[in-house]
N, C-alpha and C positions, 0 to 999 in steps of 0.2 A: 876645784869646783865640784869635781866627782866625789871628793871626801865629805864636802858640805852636804851634797845631795844624799849620799848615803846616810850621813848623820839625821837628816830630816825624815828619812825613811824609817829609820830605827826608831826615832823618837816618836813619830806619828803612830807607829803600831803599837808602841808601848803604851800610848795614851789611850788607845781604843781597842785594846785587846779583849775588852770585856763589855759587856752591855750592847743593846741594839743600836743600830745606825740611827742617826738623828734625822737625816735628810730626805728621807722616804716622801714622795708626794701622796697624795690621796689614793692615787691608783696603785700605790706600793712599787714604782718604778724607782730603781736605783738613780741617785742623783749624782752625776760625775761632772767634774770641771777640769778644763785644761786652760793653758795660758793661750794658745794660739789656734786660729781656724783649722789649719791642716792636721793638727793632732786630734782636734774634736772629731774630724771626719774619720780619721783612723780608729778611734775609739768606738764611735757609733757603728762602724762597719763590723767590729767585734762584738758589741754588745747587742746588736739587733734591736728589737723592740722592748728589751728589758731594762733600758736605761734612758734617762734624759740627760743628754750631754751637751755642755755650753763651753763656751771660751770667753777669755776676758779681754784681750786686746782687740778692739775693733778695727774694721778694715780702714786703711789709710794712715794707721797710727805706726809709730816706729817702737818696737818691743824694747829696744835699749833704754828709752826715755821715758815709757810708759809707767804711769803712776796710778794704781788702783783706786777707783773711787770707793766712797763709803759702801755704796751698794754691792761693789764687786766683793769687798771683804765680807760682808752679811751673806752673800750667796755662797762664798767659799766655806764659810764658818757652817752654814746649814747643810753642805753636801755630805754625801757618803765618803766620797773619794776625790782628791785632788791629785792630778797627775803632772809632775813638773817636768821642764824641758831644759833646765840650766840657764835661765833668763835672770838678769840681775836684780830685778824687782822682786822675784820668789824668795831670795835669800833675805831680802830686807824685811818682808813682813810676815811670811808664812810662819815662822816661830811664834809670833804674837798670837796669831789666830789659832795655831795649834795649841797653845797653853790655855785657851778659853773654850776650846771645842773638843769635848772628849768624844765625840761622835765622829769625828773626821779622821779618815784615813788618808796618809800621803805617800805615794810611791814615785820613783823616778822613771821616766821613759828611757832615758840615756844611760841607765845602769849598765856597766860593762862595755860602754863605747869609750874609745880613746879620743879625746877632744884635741882638736888642733888649735894653734893660736889664732886669734883673728888678725893678727898682723899690727904692725905699727908699735911705737914706744908706748909701753905701759898697757898694752892691750891684754885682755883676758882670755879665756877660752872661747872658741866659736861655737855660738849656739845653733848654727843654721843647719843642723843635721837632717832636717826634713826635707832638704834638696837633693839628698842622695837616696834613691831607691833602696840600696843595700842597707843604709842605717836606718830606713823607714821599717824594712823587714825585721831588723833587731828591735826597734822600738815596739813592733807589732806584737812581738813575743812577750816583751816587758809589760805591755798594757794587758795582754791576754793573762798573765800570771797575776797581775794586780785585780782584775776583774774575778778572776776564779778564786783568788784568796778571801774575797768578800761575799761571793756568791758560788760557793762550792757546788751546790745542787745544779748549777747552770754549765759545769765545767765542760761536758761533752759538747754541747751546743757551741760554747765559745772556742773550743778546739777545732770543731767543724768550719766554723767562720774564719778562724785563722788560717786553716789549710786553704781555704778559697781566696782569702785575701793575698797570701805569699804566693799563690799561683798567678794572680793578678799582677803583683809586683815583679815577679819573673818575666812575665809577657812585657810589661813596661820596660824592663831592663832590655831585654832582648830587641825590642822596637827602638830604643835609644841607641844602642850599639850599632844597628843597621844604619842609623841615620848619622851618628857622630864618629863611628871609627875612622873614617876618612879624614877627619880633622884632628886626629891624635897629634899631640905636640904643638897645636895652634894656641897661640896667645891671645887673651882678650882682656879688655879693661872693664873694671865694674865700679860704679860710684861708690858703692858700699861693699864691703868684702863678704858678701852673702854667699858666694858659690864656690868656696873653698872645697867642700865636701863634694859638690858635684863635679867639680873640675878633676879632683883627685879619681873619682869612680870613671870618669871617661876620658882620662889622658889629656886633659886641658890644662892651661897655664893662666892662672888668674892674676891680674894686677890690679890692685885697688887703689882708686884715686882718693878716697876718703881716708884720713889718718887721724885716729884719735877723736873720732865722733865730728869732725868739721870739714868743710870744703877746703881744697888746696888753695894755697896763696897763688897769685900770679906767677911767681918764680917756680913754685911747685908745679904748677899746671903746665908750665913750659917744659919742664923736667920731665913730666910725664908723657907728654906729647912727644919728646925726643926719644924717650925709652920706648914709647909704643911704636914709633916709627922704625927704631933699630930693630925691635923684637919682631917686626912684620904683624903687628896685632890686626886682626881680621874683623874685629867686631867690638862694640860696646854694650854692656849690659846696664840697664836702667831700671828702676822700679818706682812705682807712685809714691813710696814712703819717703823719697827724698828728691830735692832740687836736681833737674837735669842740665842745668845751665852749663856746667863744666863739660859734662858729657857731649852736649850739642856742639860745644866750641871745638873740642877735639875731634869730633865726627866730622864737622865741616872742614876742618884744617887738613886731616889725613884722608877724607874721602871714603871712610869705612861706615858700615851701617850702624846705626843706633837701634837696639832692640829693647823694647818695653816688656818686662815680665813683672808680674805680681808675686812675689816669693811667699805671700801670705794667702794666695787664692785657697779658699775652703777646700774645693776639688783639685787637690795637690797632684793627682795622677794626670787629669787633663791638662793641668797647669804646665806639668814637665813634657808632656807630649807636645803641647802647642810650642813650648821653648825648644825642644829638640827639632821640630819642624821648621821653626824659624832660623835656626842656626844651620840647618842643612839647606836651607832655601826652598823647601817643599811646602805645599799648602797644609795647613793643619789637618790632622785626621777628622 
């Protein structure tokens, strides 16, 4: 996937190395599109008021199965910059758009990041990098580079905003470590394997109930319940994008808390703070 993303970046830059950007609005603001709300927030923090930043996957949707609508494709085609995140639908339709939009630049937010497997038979790379503050810091650097490449006159301001953003991310990491370091080595269940990078960063162990995009069968559910009991799982994580039926059953059987967290919350910093508070048993900040 990283190789495919790199290819998209190189092709995109080659297509638009000359000529003015086509997506400026009447006020002259840069038009930037991302796939997900958390990344739109990240880019908006870096661009300040110099860009209109939007995202494609609407709240409540599953990014794995999302199919862009015709108006989505038109919006991306008219943009100055599209920032990819390693999601399946990007590889499927971005090349077609790039072939017909000479003013569109494409860059990867995950450039230089080693992607983990999402788990399960036939699973691809895990795209949920935005749930790790450390990886979001790397993505902020990639986003800043992409913005500066298209707006070199704004480089100093972008770098200043980047410094501020990286300081905020460092504060977030410190707060989460304060809350979660006592849980290092703890096992948790996740309906969907969204939290692998989060678990890696904070020393937790994720066991995903969903395999291959479907809920577990009754036999698999019983096996997960036994494994969770043996591992001493302390909580279950669920999100609004997926059914919580299986998680509720195991939560009731094992007597462990079920925590609802929206991984696609636009204010991803606040979302992670609330998650950390929920896991540690403290009131949200």
